[in-house]
C-alpha positions, -999 to +999 in steps of 0.1 A: -152-439-708-147-411-734-137-432-762-168-452-760-191-422-760-171-406-790-171-437-808-207-457-804-243-440-793-258-476-786-247-510-771-261-539-790-256-576-786-228-595-808-240-620-829-208-629-845-183-652-829-150-658-846-134-692-851-103-706-864-099-743-876-084-766-844-050-772-865-045-735-871-006-731-856-005-703-836+023-683-855+004-681-890-017-659-902-056-662-898-073-681-924-082-659-958-122-664-948-121-653-914-118-617-897-091-597-885-101-615-849-102-651-842-093-678-818-072-707-820-081-740-800-049-761-795-065-779-767-093-798-783-086-827-758-103-807-733-125-781-755-143-784-781-148-748-794-129-712-783-146-681-791-146-644-791-180-628-787-168-593-784-173-578-821-143-577-843-135-537-842-141-536-802-121-560-800-090-543-817-097-511-797-101-531-763-070-548-770-049-516-770-044-513-811-026-480-817-040-456-842-011-466-866-020-504-859-056-500-869-042-482-903-022-511-908-052-532-904-036-552-878-057-581-859-062-598-827-062-637-819-067-656-790-047-690-783-053-716-762-027-739-759-006-762-730+003-744-700+039-727-696+034-717-658+058-728-635+052-745-602+048-716-581+014-705-602-001-741-601+005-744-565-018-709-561-041-720-584-047-753-565-049-731-530-075-706-545-100-739-557-092-758-526-103-723-508-138-727-527-139-763-517-131-773-552-105-783-575-085-771-606-100-789-637-078-775-663-047-750-667-042-735-704-019-706-716-041-679-727-023-661-753-038-630-769-017-615-792-017-585-821-008-600-855+001-590-892+015-621-915+043-636-894+044-607-868+029-611-834+032-593-802+018-604-769-013-586-751-011-591-714-038-571-711-067-553-723-082-517-721-114-530-715-128-566-714-133-592-738-157-617-739-142-652-745-160-684-739-145-723-738-169-750-748-158-784-728-153-812-747-170-847-736-161-858-699-169-825-683-189-826-651-216-805-658-233-804-628-205-784-611-200-745-609-170-731-631-150-703-629-117-691-644-086-678-624-068-655-646-033-648-638-024-606-637+007-590-646+017-585-611+013-617-602-020-619-585-051-636-594-086-624-609-112-646-603-143-647-633-169-663-625-192-682-655-215-656-668-230-676-693-262-702-685-248-734-707-235-760-682-213-773-710-188-738-715-175-712-695-179-676-705-155-648-688-153-612-694-115-608-690-089-583-691-057-599-683-041-631-711-017-652-696-024-683-680-062-693-671-072-718-647-106-735-650-118-745-616-147-763-604-170-765-572-199-772-562-232-756-579-238-716-568-203-715-555-190-684-577-223-669-578-206-637-563-180-637-592-207-638-625-199-602-635-204-592-668-188-559-683-214-537-694-195-530-725-179-563-736-205-565-764-203-529-776-206-523-811-178-501-818-169-484-853-130-479-864-126-441-847-113-418-876-079-402-868-073-360-872-039-349-874-045-310-875-068-288-849-077-253-855-058-228-830-064-192-822-026-187-818+005-197-840+017-233-829+038-256-844+044-294-833+082-305-838+073-344-825+073-377-844+038-389-838+023-360-823+013-342-852-008-310-835-016-286-807-035-259-804-055-237-781-092-225-782-089-197-756-097-164-777-064-151-790-069-116-767-066-135-733-039-159-743-016-124-755-028-108-719-019-139-703+017-145-720+025-103-723+032-104-755+010-096-790+020-124-808+026-161-785+035-191-803+027-225-788+055-253-795+056-290-786+081-311-793+099-345-785+123-343-752+142-362-728+129-344-694+158-335-669+160-357-640+147-333-612+111-328-639+115-366-651+115-379-611+085-356-605+061-365-630+070-402-629+058-396-588+029-383-599+021-411-628+029-439-600-002-428-583-024-436-612-026-469-633-009-459-663-002-481-695+019-458-712+037-431-713+054-406-732+070-372-727+076-336-745+085-303-740+059-279-744+069-242-748+048-209-747+070-182-763+065-144-770+080-130-806+115-128-794+118-165-787+117-157-745+099-188-732+075-177-706+071-210-686+040-199-664+011-178-680-011-149-659-036-175-666-051-207-676-051-213-712-071-243-728-048-267-743-056-295-772-032-319-786-038-345-809-033-382-792+000-395-802-003-417-835+014-448-814-009-442-790-036-470-783-070-456-802-092-467-771-081-458-740-085-427-710-060-403-715-044-373-690-014-354-690+013-349-663+026-312-661+056-299-639+047-268-619+060-243-609+079-253-576+090-287-589+066-310-584+039-326-610+004-326-614-018-351-635-044-334-654-077-355-668-087-352-705-116-324-705-126-335-743-150-366-756-132-365-788-112-400-792-084-384-810-072-356-789-066-348-753-074-311-739-063-295-706-064-264-686-029-251-674-009-220-668+022-239-664+047-246-698+075-270-691+078-307-694+044-327-704+038-363-703+006-383-721-007-412-705-029-437-718-048-458-693-076-485-689-114-478-691-117-454-657-081-454-647-084-413-639-120-412-628-108-408-591-088-373-603-108-342-601-115-324-635-095-290-632-107-258-652 
């Protein structure tokens, strides 16, 4: 993922875990002596401790905090509490456990939240896995093999095998936070599911945000949260492609027409998009004439919208001359910009996805 490349040159082991007192209430702010990332164990009868070992800033980035939220120092917390799922989910957990020759030991509400003071918002899935550990209280059978069934947004289950060597805890790299079912089975049952994310313990600094990009021609952004658009294609090439000596590139917030929106949404449905916003991008001649298709492709760079996650894979859906839409992968590695090569200037949609969401798309130059 380009965000990892852009913000970190090394991956190191995290030595710190963030733990909150057992009586910390879910809706309360963190204790003053804690970091911006912490955990709340409201099920001390079954778990002695709950922790997050992904480093603090990395956790906030993987959780999908936007550039704006990072600037406001919003934090992330994980609360393990009584389950709130229905009988259908419980039956599904039981069925899966039995298919392994095991049983459900405990079902919990695994609530990951972004928070600031009394404000909080649920985070049901992350942009990259976060490492969490649940340390067992007395009474668990440490001769068993344990795994976590994690309920995904679409109702399916993710099976997460225990990746630590401690028989008294279960540690997983989780991407979905809703309901966890801890299941047990004979030793070795979940060996195929012991998959550790190679970036779960990466130490990432808080990335810098840029609001201005140099451009070879005149540009303007009329957007509420996308601050600038530019081109690095040399001015002579742009002028020739546009057919005018003073071209201007303009981006603005816009609601696409029905046909353009339908085309973009059809294309976006083929990828795993988590956030989408729509824009109108115009290439103008000096008299205001809009050139919807230039004679050759021009390299366009935009700032990532300030309300978009600061750690994500990005792509752009562009409406073509024939009315269809194409999704173009981001060509640069900068965390705060999105770059594409295009000769189409109509409706655009900027898309954010999880780690690797657009890897199957070709790079288009």
